[in-house]
DOGU-227626 format. One record per atom (N, C-alpha, C): atom name; residue number from 1; x, y, z. Coordinates in steps of 0.02 Angstrom, whole numbers. Each point is the difference from the previous one (the first is absolute). Layout:
BEGIN
<marba: CA ronu: NUM east: X north: Y up: Z>
...
END
This chain:
BEGIN
<marba: N ronu: 1 east: 9828 north: 1327 up: 11482>
<marba: CA ronu: 1 east: 15 north: 54 up: -46>
<marba: C ronu: 1 east: -65 north: 33 up: -23>
<marba: N ronu: 2 east: -3 north: 65 up: 4>
<marba: CA ronu: 2 east: -61 north: 37 up: -18>
<marba: C ronu: 2 east: 0 north: 13 up: -75>
<marba: N ronu: 3 east: -59 north: -10 up: -33>
<marba: CA ronu: 3 east: -4 north: 12 up: -72>
<marba: C ronu: 3 east: 13 north: 74 up: -17>
<marba: N ronu: 4 east: 13 north: 12 up: -63>
<marba: CA ronu: 4 east: 16 north: 67 up: -24>
<marba: C ronu: 4 east: -53 north: 52 up: 15>
<marba: N ronu: 5 east: -64 north: -20 up: 0>
<marba: CA ronu: 5 east: -56 north: 47 up: 8>
<marba: C ronu: 5 east: -29 north: 1 up: 70>
<marba: N ronu: 6 east: 31 north: -32 up: 49>
<marba: CA ronu: 6 east: -25 north: 1 up: 68>
<marba: C ronu: 6 east: -22 north: -68 up: 23>
<marba: N ronu: 7 east: -17 north: -6 up: 65>
<marba: CA ronu: 7 east: -16 north: -65 up: 30>
<marba: C ronu: 7 east: -67 north: -28 up: -24>
<marba: N ronu: 8 east: -44 north: 43 up: -24>
<marba: CA ronu: 8 east: -65 north: -25 up: -23>
<marba: C ronu: 8 east: 2 north: -32 up: -68>
<marba: N ronu: 9 east: 58 north: -1 up: -32>
<marba: CA ronu: 9 east: 5 north: -27 up: -67>
<marba: C ronu: 9 east: 48 north: -58 up: -5>
<marba: N ronu: 10 east: 1 north: -41 up: 52>
<marba: CA ronu: 10 east: 40 north: -61 up: -2>
<marba: C ronu: 10 east: -29 north: -46 up: -53>
<marba: N ronu: 11 east: 38 north: -50 up: -20>
<marba: CA ronu: 11 east: -21 north: -45 up: -54>
<marba: C ronu: 11 east: -67 north: -33 up: 16>
<marba: N ronu: 12 east: -7 north: -27 up: 60>
<marba: CA ronu: 12 east: -63 north: -34 up: 19>
<marba: C ronu: 12 east: -59 north: 48 up: -1>
<marba: N ronu: 13 east: 10 north: 60 up: 26>
<marba: CA ronu: 13 east: -53 north: 50 up: 2>
<marba: C ronu: 13 east: -20 north: 21 up: -71>
<marba: N ronu: 14 east: 49 north: 9 up: -44>
<marba: CA ronu: 14 east: -14 north: 19 up: -69>
<marba: C ronu: 14 east: -38 north: -56 up: -35>
<marba: N ronu: 15 east: 17 north: -63 up: 14>
<marba: CA ronu: 15 east: -37 north: -57 up: -29>
<marba: C ronu: 15 east: -73 north: 1 up: 23>
<marba: N ronu: 16 east: -11 north: 16 up: 64>
<marba: CA ronu: 16 east: -69 north: 5 up: 26>
<marba: C ronu: 16 east: -38 north: 56 up: -35>
<marba: N ronu: 17 east: 32 north: 57 up: -11>
<marba: CA ronu: 17 east: -33 north: 55 up: -36>
<marba: C ronu: 17 east: -21 north: -22 up: -70>
<marba: N ronu: 18 east: 45 north: -35 up: -33>
<marba: CA ronu: 18 east: -13 north: -25 up: -68>
<marba: C ronu: 18 east: -58 north: -50 up: 1>
<marba: N ronu: 19 east: 1 north: -46 up: 47>
<marba: CA ronu: 19 east: -54 north: -50 up: 6>
<marba: C ronu: 19 east: -66 north: 35 up: 15>
<marba: N ronu: 20 east: 2 north: 51 up: 43>
<marba: CA ronu: 20 east: -60 north: 38 up: 16>
<marba: C ronu: 20 east: -29 north: 33 up: -62>
<marba: N ronu: 21 east: 44 north: 31 up: -40>
<marba: CA ronu: 21 east: -23 north: 33 up: -62>
<marba: C ronu: 21 east: -30 north: -50 up: -48>
<marba: N ronu: 22 east: 31 north: -59 up: -6>
<marba: CA ronu: 22 east: -27 north: -51 up: -46>
<marba: C ronu: 22 east: -66 north: -29 up: 24>
<marba: N ronu: 23 east: -8 north: -4 up: 66>
<marba: CA ronu: 23 east: -62 north: -28 up: 28>
<marba: C ronu: 23 east: -56 north: 52 up: -1>
<marba: N ronu: 24 east: 16 north: 63 up: 12>
<marba: CA ronu: 24 east: -49 north: 54 up: 2>
<marba: C ronu: 24 east: 20 north: 55 up: -50>
<marba: N ronu: 25 east: -3 north: -15 up: -66>
<marba: CA ronu: 25 east: 24 north: 48 up: -50>
<marba: C ronu: 25 east: -44 north: 63 up: -6>
<marba: N ronu: 26 east: -62 north: -5 up: 20>
<marba: CA ronu: 26 east: -46 north: 57 up: -5>
<marba: C ronu: 26 east: -5 north: 31 up: 69>
<marba: N ronu: 27 east: 16 north: 63 up: 5>
<marba: CA ronu: 27 east: 2 north: 34 up: 66>
<marba: C ronu: 27 east: -67 north: -2 up: 35>
<marba: N ronu: 28 east: -55 north: -2 up: -37>
<marba: CA ronu: 28 east: -67 north: -2 up: 31>
<marba: C ronu: 28 east: -14 north: -64 up: 36>
<marba: N ronu: 29 east: 38 north: -53 up: -12>
<marba: CA ronu: 29 east: -12 north: -64 up: 34>
<marba: C ronu: 29 east: 36 north: -4 up: 67>
<marba: N ronu: 30 east: 38 north: 52 up: 18>
<marba: CA ronu: 30 east: 36 north: 1 up: 63>
<marba: C ronu: 30 east: -44 north: 32 up: 54>
<marba: N ronu: 31 east: -2 north: -32 up: 58>
<marba: CA ronu: 31 east: -41 north: 25 up: 55>
<marba: C ronu: 31 east: 42 north: 40 up: 49>
<marba: N ronu: 32 east: -19 north: 61 up: 12>
<marba: CA ronu: 32 east: 38 north: 42 up: 47>
<marba: C ronu: 32 east: -8 north: -23 up: 72>
<marba: N ronu: 33 east: -51 north: -41 up: 15>
<marba: CA ronu: 33 east: -10 north: -26 up: 68>
<marba: C ronu: 33 east: 53 north: -52 up: 19>
<marba: N ronu: 34 east: 35 north: -27 up: -49>
<marba: CA ronu: 34 east: 49 north: -53 up: 14>
<marba: C ronu: 34 east: 70 north: 29 up: 5>
<marba: N ronu: 35 east: 39 north: -29 up: 45>
<marba: CA ronu: 35 east: 69 north: 22 up: 9>
<marba: C ronu: 35 east: 46 north: -38 up: -47>
<marba: N ronu: 36 east: 62 north: 24 up: -5>
<marba: CA ronu: 36 east: 50 north: -34 up: -41>
<marba: C ronu: 36 east: 12 north: -70 up: 27>
<marba: N ronu: 37 east: 0 north: -8 up: 65>
<marba: CA ronu: 37 east: 10 north: -67 up: 30>
<marba: C ronu: 37 east: -56 north: -48 up: -19>
<marba: N ronu: 38 east: -61 north: 25 up: -3>
<marba: CA ronu: 38 east: -56 north: -42 up: -22>
<marba: C ronu: 38 east: 7 north: -18 up: -73>
<marba: N ronu: 39 east: 20 north: 48 up: -41>
<marba: CA ronu: 39 east: 10 north: -14 up: -71>
<marba: C ronu: 39 east: 56 north: -51 up: -11>
<marba: N ronu: 40 east: 53 north: 2 up: 41>
<marba: CA ronu: 40 east: 53 north: -49 up: -7>
<marba: C ronu: 40 east: -26 north: -70 up: 14>
<marba: N ronu: 41 east: -46 north: -7 up: 49>
<marba: CA ronu: 41 east: -31 north: -66 up: 12>
<marba: C ronu: 41 east: -44 north: -20 up: -59>
<marba: N ronu: 42 east: -38 north: 46 up: -25>
<marba: CA ronu: 42 east: -46 north: -15 up: -55>
<marba: C ronu: 42 east: 37 north: -19 up: -64>
<marba: N ronu: 43 east: 59 north: 26 up: -10>
<marba: CA ronu: 43 east: 40 north: -17 up: -59>
<marba: C ronu: 43 east: 20 north: -74 up: -1>
<marba: N ronu: 44 east: 2 north: -31 up: 58>
<marba: CA ronu: 44 east: 19 north: -71 up: 4>
<marba: C ronu: 44 east: -56 north: -47 up: -22>
<marba: N ronu: 45 east: -61 north: 27 up: -4>
<marba: CA ronu: 45 east: -58 north: -42 up: -17>
<marba: C ronu: 45 east: 2 north: -16 up: -75>
<marba: N ronu: 46 east: -11 north: -64 up: -16>
<marba: CA ronu: 46 east: 12 north: -23 up: -68>
<marba: C ronu: 46 east: -57 north: 13 up: -50>
<marba: N ronu: 47 east: -62 north: 7 up: 21>
<marba: CA ronu: 47 east: -54 north: 10 up: -48>
<marba: C ronu: 47 east: -35 north: 67 up: 11>
<marba: N ronu: 48 east: -25 north: 28 up: -55>
<marba: CA ronu: 48 east: -32 north: 65 up: 3>
<marba: C ronu: 48 east: -64 north: -1 up: 42>
<marba: N ronu: 49 east: -42 north: -52 up: -8>
<marba: CA ronu: 49 east: -62 north: -4 up: 39>
<marba: C ronu: 49 east: 15 north: -2 up: 75>
<marba: N ronu: 50 east: 49 north: -40 up: 19>
<marba: CA ronu: 50 east: 18 north: -6 up: 70>
<marba: C ronu: 50 east: 27 north: 66 up: 27>
<marba: N ronu: 51 east: 40 north: 34 up: -40>
<marba: CA ronu: 51 east: 27 north: 66 up: 19>
<marba: C ronu: 51 east: -56 north: 51 up: 7>
<marba: N ronu: 52 east: -46 north: 1 up: -49>
<marba: CA ronu: 52 east: -57 north: 46 up: 2>
<marba: C ronu: 52 east: -43 north: -12 up: 63>
<marba: N ronu: 53 east: -10 north: -63 up: 17>
<marba: CA ronu: 53 east: -39 north: -17 up: 60>
<marba: C ronu: 53 east: 34 north: 28 up: 62>
<marba: N ronu: 54 east: 65 north: -12 up: 7>
<marba: CA ronu: 54 east: 35 north: 24 up: 60>
<marba: C ronu: 54 east: 4 north: 76 up: 3>
<marba: N ronu: 55 east: 5 north: 33 up: -57>
<marba: CA ronu: 55 east: -1 north: 73 up: -1>
<marba: C ronu: 55 east: -68 north: 25 up: 24>
<marba: N ronu: 56 east: -54 north: -28 up: -28>
<marba: CA ronu: 56 east: -68 north: 21 up: 19>
<marba: C ronu: 56 east: -12 north: -11 up: 74>
<marba: N ronu: 57 east: 20 north: -58 up: 26>
<marba: CA ronu: 57 east: -11 north: -15 up: 71>
<marba: C ronu: 57 east: 42 north: 45 up: 45>
<marba: N ronu: 58 east: 61 north: 15 up: -21>
<marba: CA ronu: 58 east: 44 north: 43 up: 40>
<marba: C ronu: 58 east: -29 north: 70 up: 5>
<marba: N ronu: 59 east: -24 north: 26 up: -57>
<marba: CA ronu: 59 east: -29 north: 68 up: 0>
<marba: C ronu: 59 east: -65 north: 0 up: 40>
<marba: N ronu: 60 east: -43 north: -49 up: -11>
<marba: CA ronu: 60 east: -65 north: -3 up: 33>
<marba: C ronu: 60 east: 7 north: -9 up: 76>
<marba: N ronu: 61 east: 47 north: -41 up: 22>
<marba: CA ronu: 61 east: 7 north: -16 up: 71>
<marba: C ronu: 61 east: 56 north: 39 up: 35>
<marba: N ronu: 62 east: 34 north: 42 up: -38>
<marba: CA ronu: 62 east: 54 north: 41 up: 28>
<marba: C ronu: 62 east: 53 north: -43 up: 35>
<marba: N ronu: 63 east: 21 north: -55 up: -34>
<marba: CA ronu: 63 east: 48 north: -45 up: 29>
<marba: C ronu: 63 east: 69 north: 32 up: 5>
<marba: N ronu: 64 east: 35 north: -16 up: 52>
<marba: CA ronu: 64 east: 70 north: 20 up: 7>
<marba: C ronu: 64 east: 42 north: -47 up: -43>
<marba: N ronu: 65 east: 65 north: 14 up: -5>
<marba: CA ronu: 65 east: 45 north: -44 up: -37>
<marba: C ronu: 65 east: 0 north: -70 up: 30>
<marba: N ronu: 66 east: 3 north: -3 up: 67>
<marba: CA ronu: 66 east: 0 north: -64 up: 34>
<marba: C ronu: 66 east: -65 north: -40 up: -12>
<marba: N ronu: 67 east: -57 north: 35 up: 1>
<marba: CA ronu: 67 east: -63 north: -34 up: -12>
<marba: C ronu: 67 east: -5 north: -25 up: -72>
<marba: N ronu: 68 east: 22 north: 40 up: -48>
<marba: CA ronu: 68 east: 1 north: -21 up: -70>
<marba: C ronu: 68 east: 45 north: -60 up: -9>
<marba: N ronu: 69 east: 59 north: 2 up: 30>
<marba: CA ronu: 69 east: 47 north: -55 up: -5>
<marba: C ronu: 69 east: -31 north: -65 up: 28>
<marba: N ronu: 70 east: -33 north: 5 up: 57>
<marba: CA ronu: 70 east: -32 north: -59 up: 29>
<marba: C ronu: 70 east: -53 north: -28 up: -46>
<marba: N ronu: 71 east: -41 north: 43 up: -29>
<marba: CA ronu: 71 east: -54 north: -23 up: -44>
<marba: C ronu: 71 east: 28 north: -33 up: -63>
<marba: N ronu: 72 east: 54 north: 27 up: -26>
<marba: CA ronu: 72 east: 31 north: -30 up: -60>
<marba: C ronu: 72 east: 28 north: -69 up: 17>
<marba: N ronu: 73 east: 39 north: -4 up: 55>
<marba: CA ronu: 73 east: 34 north: -62 up: 17>
<marba: C ronu: 73 east: -45 north: -52 up: 32>
<marba: N ronu: 74 east: -60 north: 20 up: 22>
<marba: CA ronu: 74 east: -47 north: -50 up: 26>
<marba: C ronu: 74 east: -48 north: -22 up: -56>
<marba: N ronu: 75 east: 15 north: 19 up: -61>
<marba: CA ronu: 75 east: -37 north: -22 up: -60>
<marba: C ronu: 75 east: -73 north: 22 up: 1>
<marba: N ronu: 76 east: -14 north: 61 up: 20>
<marba: CA ronu: 76 east: -68 north: 26 up: 3>
<marba: C ronu: 76 east: -35 north: -8 up: -67>
<marba: N ronu: 77 east: 31 north: 20 up: -54>
<marba: CA ronu: 77 east: -29 north: -4 up: -67>
<marba: C ronu: 77 east: -20 north: -72 up: -17>
<marba: N ronu: 78 east: 45 north: -46 up: 11>
<marba: CA ronu: 78 east: -13 north: -70 up: -17>
<marba: C ronu: 78 east: -55 north: -30 up: 44>
<marba: N ronu: 79 east: -1 north: 19 up: 65>
<marba: CA ronu: 79 east: -51 north: -27 up: 45>
<marba: C ronu: 79 east: -69 north: 24 up: -20>
<marba: N ronu: 80 east: -6 north: 63 up: -22>
<marba: CA ronu: 80 east: -65 north: 25 up: -23>
<marba: C ronu: 80 east: -20 north: -32 up: -66>
<marba: N ronu: 81 east: 48 north: -16 up: -42>
<marba: CA ronu: 81 east: -16 north: -31 up: -64>
<marba: C ronu: 81 east: -23 north: -72 up: 6>
<marba: N ronu: 82 east: 18 north: -33 up: 55>
<marba: CA ronu: 82 east: -20 north: -70 up: 10>
<marba: C ronu: 82 east: -76 north: -7 up: -3>
<marba: N ronu: 83 east: -35 north: 47 up: 30>
<marba: CA ronu: 83 east: -73 north: -6 up: 3>
<marba: C ronu: 83 east: -36 north: 51 up: -44>
<marba: N ronu: 84 east: 36 north: 41 up: -37>
<marba: CA ronu: 84 east: -31 north: 51 up: -42>
<marba: C ronu: 84 east: 33 north: 2 up: -68>
<marba: N ronu: 85 east: -33 north: 34 up: -47>
<marba: CA ronu: 85 east: 31 north: 11 up: -65>
<marba: C ronu: 85 east: 41 north: 64 up: 1>
<marba: N ronu: 86 east: 48 north: 5 up: -44>
<marba: CA ronu: 86 east: 47 north: 55 up: -3>
<marba: C ronu: 86 east: -35 north: 68 up: -7>
<marba: N ronu: 87 east: -48 north: 5 up: -45>
<marba: CA ronu: 87 east: -35 north: 64 up: -11>
<marba: C ronu: 87 east: -39 north: 23 up: 61>
<marba: N ronu: 88 east: -32 north: -47 up: 34>
<marba: CA ronu: 88 east: -38 north: 17 up: 60>
<marba: C ronu: 88 east: 46 north: 28 up: 55>
<marba: N ronu: 89 east: 57 north: -33 up: 10>
<marba: CA ronu: 89 east: 48 north: 22 up: 51>
<marba: C ronu: 89 east: 25 north: 71 up: -17>
<marba: N ronu: 90 east: 18 north: 11 up: -64>
<marba: CA ronu: 90 east: 25 north: 66 up: -20>
<marba: C ronu: 90 east: -53 north: 54 up: 6>
<marba: N ronu: 91 east: -62 north: -15 up: -19>
<marba: CA ronu: 91 east: -52 north: 51 up: 2>
<marba: C ronu: 91 east: -19 north: 18 up: 72>
<marba: N ronu: 92 east: 2 north: -47 up: 46>
<marba: CA ronu: 92 east: -12 north: 16 up: 71>
<marba: C ronu: 92 east: 58 north: 43 up: 26>
<marba: N ronu: 93 east: 61 north: -17 up: -19>
<marba: CA ronu: 93 east: 59 north: 38 up: 23>
<marba: C ronu: 93 east: -3 north: 72 up: -25>
<marba: N ronu: 94 east: -23 north: 9 up: -62>
<marba: CA ronu: 94 east: -2 north: 67 up: -30>
<marba: C ronu: 94 east: -63 north: 40 up: 20>
<marba: N ronu: 95 east: -41 north: -30 up: 42>
<marba: CA ronu: 95 east: -64 north: 31 up: 21>
<marba: C ronu: 95 east: -48 north: 9 up: -58>
<marba: N ronu: 96 east: 7 north: -42 up: -52>
<marba: CA ronu: 96 east: -46 north: 3 up: -57>
<marba: C ronu: 96 east: -65 north: -36 up: 16>
<marba: N ronu: 97 east: 3 north: -46 up: 47>
<marba: CA ronu: 97 east: -60 north: -35 up: 22>
<marba: C ronu: 97 east: 5 north: -17 up: 73>
<marba: N ronu: 98 east: -56 north: -9 up: 32>
<marba: CA ronu: 98 east: -3 north: -21 up: 70>
<marba: C ronu: 98 east: -2 north: -76 up: 2>
<marba: N ronu: 99 east: 32 north: -30 up: 49>
<marba: CA ronu: 99 east: -3 north: -73 up: 5>
<marba: C ronu: 99 east: -72 north: -22 up: 10>
<marba: N ronu: 100 east: -21 north: -50 up: -38>
<marba: CA ronu: 100 east: -68 north: -25 up: 6>
<marba: C ronu: 100 east: -4 north: -59 up: 49>
<marba: N ronu: 101 east: 58 north: -26 up: 18>
<marba: CA ronu: 101 east: 3 north: -58 up: 44>
<marba: C ronu: 101 east: 63 north: 7 up: 44>
<marba: N ronu: 102 east: -4 north: -22 up: 62>
<marba: CA ronu: 102 east: 57 north: 5 up: 45>
<marba: C ronu: 102 east: 60 north: -38 up: -28>
<marba: N ronu: 103 east: -11 north: -51 up: -41>
<marba: CA ronu: 103 east: 54 north: -38 up: -28>
<marba: C ronu: 103 east: 45 north: 42 up: -45>
<marba: N ronu: 104 east: -26 north: 56 up: -25>
<marba: CA ronu: 104 east: 39 north: 43 up: -44>
<marba: C ronu: 104 east: 53 north: 41 up: 37>
<marba: N ronu: 105 east: -7 north: 7 up: 66>
<marba: CA ronu: 105 east: 49 north: 40 up: 37>
<marba: C ronu: 105 east: 36 north: -37 up: 55>
<marba: N ronu: 106 east: -24 north: -59 up: 19>
<marba: CA ronu: 106 east: 32 north: -39 up: 53>
<marba: C ronu: 106 east: 49 north: -49 up: -33>
<marba: N ronu: 107 east: 61 north: 1 up: 23>
<marba: CA ronu: 107 east: 52 north: -42 up: -28>
<marba: C ronu: 107 east: -7 north: -71 up: 25>
<marba: N ronu: 108 east: 14 north: -47 up: -43>
<marba: CA ronu: 108 east: -3 north: -70 up: 19>
<marba: C ronu: 108 east: 56 north: -36 up: -37>
<marba: N ronu: 109 east: 51 north: -23 up: 32>
<marba: CA ronu: 109 east: 9 north: -3 up: 72>
<marba: C ronu: 109 east: 26 north: 66 up: 28>
<marba: N ronu: 110 east: -3 north: 6 up: 66>
<marba: CA ronu: 110 east: 27 north: 59 up: 35>
<marba: C ronu: 110 east: 69 north: -17 up: 26>
<marba: N ronu: 111 east: 44 north: 50 up: -1>
<marba: CA ronu: 111 east: 66 north: -7 up: 29>
<marba: C ronu: 111 east: 2 north: 38 up: 65>
<marba: N ronu: 112 east: 7 north: -36 up: 54>
<marba: CA ronu: 112 east: -2 north: 30 up: 67>
<marba: C ronu: 112 east: 67 north: -8 up: 35>
<marba: N ronu: 113 east: 54 north: 3 up: -39>
<marba: CA ronu: 113 east: 67 north: -9 up: 29>
<marba: C ronu: 113 east: 17 north: 53 up: 51>
<marba: N ronu: 114 east: -30 north: 59 up: -6>
<marba: CA ronu: 114 east: 14 north: 55 up: 46>
<marba: C ronu: 114 east: -26 north: -14 up: 70>
<marba: N ronu: 115 east: -43 north: -49 up: 9>
<marba: CA ronu: 115 east: -26 north: -17 up: 66>
<marba: C ronu: 115 east: 52 north: -36 up: 43>
<marba: N ronu: 116 east: 51 north: -26 up: -31>
<marba: CA ronu: 116 east: 53 north: -33 up: 38>
<marba: C ronu: 116 east: -19 north: -68 up: 27>
<marba: N ronu: 117 east: -53 north: -30 up: -26>
<marba: CA ronu: 117 east: -21 north: -66 up: 22>
<marba: C ronu: 117 east: 40 north: -53 up: -37>
<marba: N ronu: 118 east: 15 north: -55 up: 34>
<marba: CA ronu: 118 east: 35 north: -55 up: -32>
<marba: C ronu: 118 east: -47 north: -35 up: -49>
<marba: N ronu: 119 east: 28 north: -29 up: -52>
<marba: CA ronu: 119 east: -40 north: -34 up: -50>
<marba: C ronu: 119 east: -29 north: -65 up: 30>
<marba: N ronu: 120 east: -66 north: 0 up: 7>
<marba: CA ronu: 120 east: -36 north: -58 up: 28>
<marba: C ronu: 120 east: -63 north: -11 up: -41>
<marba: N ronu: 121 east: -27 north: -60 up: 5>
<marba: CA ronu: 121 east: -61 north: -16 up: -37>
<marba: C ronu: 121 east: -60 north: 38 up: 28>
<marba: N ronu: 122 east: -1 north: 12 up: 65>
<marba: CA ronu: 122 east: -57 north: 36 up: 29>
<marba: C ronu: 122 east: 23 north: 37 up: 63>
<marba: N ronu: 123 east: -41 north: 50 up: 19>
<marba: CA ronu: 123 east: 13 north: 40 up: 59>
<marba: C ronu: 123 east: -63 north: 5 up: 41>
<marba: N ronu: 124 east: 10 north: 14 up: 64>
<marba: CA ronu: 124 east: -58 north: 18 up: 41>
<marba: C ronu: 124 east: -21 north: 70 up: -20>
<marba: N ronu: 125 east: -64 north: 13 up: 1>
<marba: CA ronu: 125 east: -26 north: 66 up: -19>
<marba: C ronu: 125 east: 31 north: 55 up: 43>
<marba: N ronu: 126 east: 9 north: -13 up: 65>
<marba: CA ronu: 126 east: 27 north: 51 up: 45>
<marba: C ronu: 126 east: 71 north: 19 up: -19>
<marba: N ronu: 127 east: 41 north: -48 up: -24>
<marba: CA ronu: 127 east: 69 north: 15 up: -21>
<marba: C ronu: 127 east: 1 north: 43 up: -62>
<marba: N ronu: 128 east: -42 north: -18 up: -48>
<marba: CA ronu: 128 east: -5 north: 39 up: -61>
<marba: C ronu: 128 east: -27 north: 71 up: 14>
<marba: N ronu: 129 east: -50 north: 4 up: 43>
<marba: CA ronu: 129 east: -30 north: 64 up: 19>
<marba: C ronu: 129 east: 52 north: 45 up: 34>
<marba: N ronu: 130 east: 38 north: -27 up: 46>
<marba: CA ronu: 130 east: 51 north: 38 up: 36>
<marba: C ronu: 130 east: 53 north: 26 up: -49>
<marba: N ronu: 131 east: 22 north: -42 up: -46>
<marba: CA ronu: 131 east: 50 north: 20 up: -49>
<marba: C ronu: 131 east: -28 north: 53 up: -48>
<marba: N ronu: 132 east: -62 north: -7 up: -21>
<marba: CA ronu: 132 east: -30 north: 49 up: -45>
<marba: C ronu: 132 east: -5 north: 68 up: 34>
<marba: N ronu: 133 east: -24 north: 2 up: 62>
<marba: CA ronu: 133 east: -7 north: 64 up: 35>
<marba: C ronu: 133 east: 67 north: 35 up: 8>
<marba: N ronu: 134 east: 53 north: -38 up: 14>
<marba: CA ronu: 134 east: 65 north: 32 up: 9>
<marba: C ronu: 134 east: 30 north: 23 up: -66>
<marba: N ronu: 135 east: -24 north: -25 up: -56>
<marba: CA ronu: 135 east: 25 north: 19 up: -66>
<marba: C ronu: 135 east: -58 north: 25 up: -44>
<marba: N ronu: 136 east: -44 north: 38 up: 30>
<marba: CA ronu: 136 east: -62 north: 20 up: -33>
<marba: C ronu: 136 east: 10 north: 38 up: -65>
<marba: N ronu: 137 east: 46 north: 47 up: -2>
<marba: CA ronu: 137 east: 11 north: 40 up: -60>
<marba: C ronu: 137 east: 18 north: -45 up: -59>
<marba: N ronu: 138 east: 46 north: -46 up: 9>
<marba: CA ronu: 138 east: 21 north: -45 up: -53>
<marba: C ronu: 138 east: -57 north: -47 up: -21>
<marba: N ronu: 139 east: -39 north: -22 up: 49>
<marba: CA ronu: 139 east: -56 north: -44 up: -15>
<marba: C ronu: 139 east: -52 north: 35 up: -43>
<marba: N ronu: 140 east: -17 north: 62 up: 17>
<marba: CA ronu: 140 east: -49 north: 37 up: -41>
<marba: C ronu: 140 east: 27 north: 12 up: -70>
<marba: N ronu: 141 east: 64 north: 11 up: -7>
<marba: CA ronu: 141 east: 30 north: 8 up: -65>
<marba: C ronu: 141 east: -6 north: -65 up: -40>
<marba: N ronu: 142 east: 8 north: -56 up: 33>
<marba: CA ronu: 142 east: -7 north: -65 up: -33>
<marba: C ronu: 142 east: -72 north: -13 up: -21>
<marba: N ronu: 143 east: -49 north: 21 up: 42>
<marba: CA ronu: 143 east: -70 north: -10 up: -19>
<marba: C ronu: 143 east: -18 north: 37 up: -63>
<marba: N ronu: 144 east: 25 north: 61 up: -7>
<marba: CA ronu: 144 east: -13 north: 39 up: -60>
<marba: C ronu: 144 east: -41 north: 61 up: 13>
<marba: N ronu: 145 east: -30 north: 26 up: -52>
<marba: CA ronu: 145 east: -38 north: 63 up: 3>
<marba: C ronu: 145 east: -66 north: -9 up: 38>
<marba: N ronu: 146 east: -21 north: 53 up: 33>
<marba: CA ronu: 146 east: -67 north: 2 up: 29>
<marba: C ronu: 146 east: -8 north: -32 up: 68>
<marba: N ronu: 147 east: 54 north: -15 up: 35>
<marba: CA ronu: 147 east: -6 north: -30 up: 66>
<marba: C ronu: 147 east: 21 north: 50 up: 54>
<marba: N ronu: 148 east: -34 north: -2 up: 55>
<marba: CA ronu: 148 east: 17 north: 44 up: 57>
<marba: C ronu: 148 east: -8 north: -40 up: 64>
<marba: N ronu: 149 east: 45 north: 12 up: 47>
<marba: CA ronu: 149 east: -3 north: -34 up: 65>
<marba: C ronu: 149 east: -50 north: 37 up: 44>
<marba: N ronu: 150 east: -48 north: -35 up: 27>
<marba: CA ronu: 150 east: -53 north: 31 up: 40>
<marba: C ronu: 150 east: 12 north: -8 up: 75>
<marba: N ronu: 151 east: 13 north: -60 up: 23>
<marba: CA ronu: 151 east: 8 north: -9 up: 72>
<marba: C ronu: 151 east: 39 north: -64 up: 15>
<marba: N ronu: 152 east: 30 north: 0 up: 60>
<marba: CA ronu: 152 east: 33 north: -60 up: 25>
<marba: C ronu: 152 east: -54 north: -50 up: 23>
<marba: N ronu: 153 east: 19 north: -61 up: 14>
<marba: CA ronu: 153 east: -49 north: -49 up: 24>
<marba: C ronu: 153 east: -36 north: 25 up: 63>
<marba: N ronu: 154 east: -64 north: -14 up: 3>
<marba: CA ronu: 154 east: -42 north: 23 up: 56>
<marba: C ronu: 154 east: -38 north: -59 up: 30>
<marba: N ronu: 155 east: -11 north: 6 up: 65>
<marba: CA ronu: 155 east: -45 north: -48 up: 34>
<marba: C ronu: 155 east: -67 north: 33 up: 7>
<marba: N ronu: 156 east: -51 north: -36 up: -18>
<marba: CA ronu: 156 east: -68 north: 28 up: 3>
<marba: C ronu: 156 east: -43 north: -45 up: 44>
<marba: N ronu: 157 east: -17 north: 23 up: 61>
<marba: CA ronu: 157 east: -42 north: -41 up: 43>
<marba: C ronu: 157 east: -74 north: 4 up: -23>
<marba: N ronu: 158 east: -30 north: -58 up: -6>
<marba: CA ronu: 158 east: -70 north: -4 up: -18>
<marba: C ronu: 158 east: -32 north: -53 up: 45>
<marba: N ronu: 159 east: -45 north: 23 up: 41>
<marba: CA ronu: 159 east: -33 north: -44 up: 49>
<marba: C ronu: 159 east: 54 north: -31 up: 45>
<marba: N ronu: 160 east: 5 north: -66 up: 0>
<marba: CA ronu: 160 east: 49 north: -34 up: 43>
<marba: C ronu: 160 east: 62 north: -23 up: -38>
<marba: N ronu: 161 east: 6 north: 22 up: -62>
<marba: CA ronu: 161 east: 54 north: -23 up: -42>
<marba: C ronu: 161 east: 43 north: 58 up: -24>
<marba: N ronu: 162 east: 64 north: -11 up: -7>
<marba: CA ronu: 162 east: 45 north: 50 up: -29>
<marba: C ronu: 162 east: 20 north: -22 up: -69>
<marba: N ronu: 163 east: -11 north: 43 up: -49>
<marba: CA ronu: 163 east: 20 north: -14 up: -68>
<marba: C ronu: 163 east: 61 north: 43 up: -16>
<marba: N ronu: 164 east: 44 north: -26 up: -39>
<marba: CA ronu: 164 east: 61 north: 36 up: -19>
<marba: C ronu: 164 east: 0 north: 11 up: -75>
<marba: N ronu: 165 east: 3 north: 63 up: -21>
<marba: CA ronu: 165 east: 3 north: 16 up: -70>
<marba: C ronu: 165 east: 73 north: 11 up: -19>
<marba: N ronu: 166 east: 21 north: -26 up: -57>
<marba: CA ronu: 166 east: 69 north: 7 up: -21>
<marba: C ronu: 166 east: 16 north: 68 up: -28>
<marba: N ronu: 167 east: 52 north: 6 up: -36>
<marba: CA ronu: 167 east: 21 north: 62 up: -31>
<marba: C ronu: 167 east: -54 north: 22 up: -49>
<marba: N ronu: 168 east: -17 north: 64 up: 1>
<marba: CA ronu: 168 east: -53 north: 25 up: -45>
<marba: C ronu: 168 east: 30 north: 44 up: -53>
<marba: N ronu: 169 east: -16 north: -15 up: -63>
<marba: CA ronu: 169 east: 22 north: 39 up: -57>
<marba: C ronu: 169 east: -60 north: 25 up: -37>
<marba: N ronu: 170 east: 10 north: 55 up: -34>
<marba: CA ronu: 170 east: -52 north: 29 up: -41>
<marba: C ronu: 170 east: 25 north: 6 up: -70>
END
């Protein structure tokens, strides 16, 4: 049954509008770069600091709804807080400061479920490398800001020996 005012005003949708207004009562706090679908995901977040972090990261990294959803459900905020303090994580996300140490932007632990590898205690480097290359976009997203893929593994002959360099990131 369609509501009196049209399909966009169903009970659930109206409740979301109300929750949105209560969460973002000041119009200046709303980001035009975010879609309604992204805001619906952000409304599910229970703390203001965590929500602010995900908003800042979404705007800064131009995340899609699917990428934002993955970062929320893979506990990005909590993983960064394990090795950092709350204010440091938020200030890096808001571009208020540059990371002074790699530990401030690299998540620990990492969630690599998108690689499709079975849960094991250890892997051969070649298996991990093959999985990473085939899922490179998701892997770079998991690494965080400031990473770029430079080249696939290369063989480099030197004198009578061949050396193999792994995946190169910048």
